[in-house]
C-alpha positions in Angstrom: 84.1 91.6 122.2 86.0 94.7 123.4 86.2 97.0 120.3 89.0 99.6 120.5 88.4 101.2 117.1 86.1 100.9 114.1 86.6 102.6 110.7 85.9 102.0 107.1 88.5 100.9 104.6 87.8 101.9 101.0 89.2 99.6 98.4 90.1 101.7 95.3 92.1 101.7 92.1 94.0 104.9 92.8 95.1 105.2 96.4 96.9 108.4 95.9 94.0 110.2 94.2 91.5 109.0 96.8 93.7 110.0 99.7 94.3 113.4 98.2 90.5 113.9 97.9 89.9 113.2 101.6 92.8 115.4 102.7 92.1 118.4 100.4 88.3 118.4 100.3 87.4 117.0 103.7 90.3 118.0 105.8 91.7 114.6 106.9 95.2 114.2 108.1 97.5 111.3 107.1 98.6 109.0 110.0 100.3 106.4 107.7 101.1 106.3 104.0 102.4 103.6 101.7 101.8 103.3 97.9 99.1 100.6 98.6 97.5 101.9 101.9 96.8 105.3 103.5 95.4 105.8 107.0 93.6 109.1 107.6 92.2 110.8 110.6 90.3 113.8 111.7 89.1 114.9 115.2 86.3 112.3 115.7 87.0 109.7 113.0 89.2 107.5 110.9 89.2 106.3 107.3 91.7 104.1 105.4 92.3 103.8 101.6 93.6 100.5 100.3 94.6 99.3 96.8 91.8 96.9 95.9 94.3 94.6 94.2 96.6 94.2 97.2 97.5 90.7 98.2 96.0 91.0 101.7 92.5 91.2 100.0 91.2 87.6 99.4 90.7 86.5 95.8 87.1 87.2 94.8 86.8 90.3 96.9 88.9 92.7 94.9 86.1 94.4 93.0 85.8 98.2 92.8 83.6 99.9 95.4 79.9 100.1 94.5 76.9 101.2 96.5 78.9 103.0 99.2 77.6 106.2 100.7 79.6 108.0 103.5 77.8 110.5 105.7 79.7 113.6 106.8 78.0 115.9 109.3 78.8 119.6 109.1 77.5 122.7 110.9 76.5 124.4 107.6 75.7 122.3 104.5 74.9 125.3 102.4 78.4 126.8 103.0 80.0 123.4 102.3 77.9 123.1 99.1 79.2 126.5 97.9 82.8 125.5 98.7 82.8 121.9 97.3 80.5 122.2 94.3 80.7 125.9 93.6 84.4 126.6 94.3 86.1 123.2 94.0 83.9 121.9 91.2 83.2 118.5 92.7 80.6 116.3 90.8 77.2 116.9 92.4 75.0 113.8 92.4 72.2 115.2 94.6 71.5 118.9 94.8 71.4 120.7 98.1 67.9 120.3 99.7 66.0 120.0 103.0 64.5 116.7 103.9 61.4 116.2 106.2 63.3 113.6 108.2 65.7 116.2 109.6 68.5 116.9 107.2 69.8 119.6 104.9 72.2 117.8 102.6 73.8 117.2 99.2 75.8 114.4 97.7 79.0 114.6 95.8 81.1 111.9 94.1 84.5 111.0 95.5 87.2 109.0 93.7 86.8 105.3 93.6 83.0 105.2 93.2 82.2 106.5 96.7 79.4 109.0 97.3 79.8 111.6 100.1 76.5 112.8 101.7 77.3 116.1 103.3 74.6 116.6 106.1 73.5 119.4 108.4 71.0 118.1 110.9 67.9 120.3 110.9 64.5 120.2 112.7 62.4 117.3 111.4 58.8 117.7 110.4 56.1 116.7 112.9 55.7 113.5 110.9 59.2 112.4 111.6 59.7 113.8 115.1 58.2 110.7 116.8 60.7 108.5 114.9 63.7 109.9 116.8 64.6 108.1 120.1 
């Protein structure tokens, strides 16, 4: 298989609200927009938002998103925490903290039941250093 692109498509109830979140809070640009589908891009990645009730989704698979965590790597997690939680008032689901496995991160809630894990890679503890390839 020759893959030319790979990106997640989030099936949500409110396409407009979800797309607005990814544009305004995370800096995505719109590359295509309809009332039922929005394609977003930033330098290094893509994301699409789809109305979960759209006819292109097979019956039985139109349930709301659950259990989805999207990782977003940034150069300064503390600065993004101050902006997204402190200034913008996003719902924080995990407070900013350092992890022994090599991350400074926090988690906020996005529209549509998606969690956004904002991550700054940091030096792992000696215990986890050997786990990295």
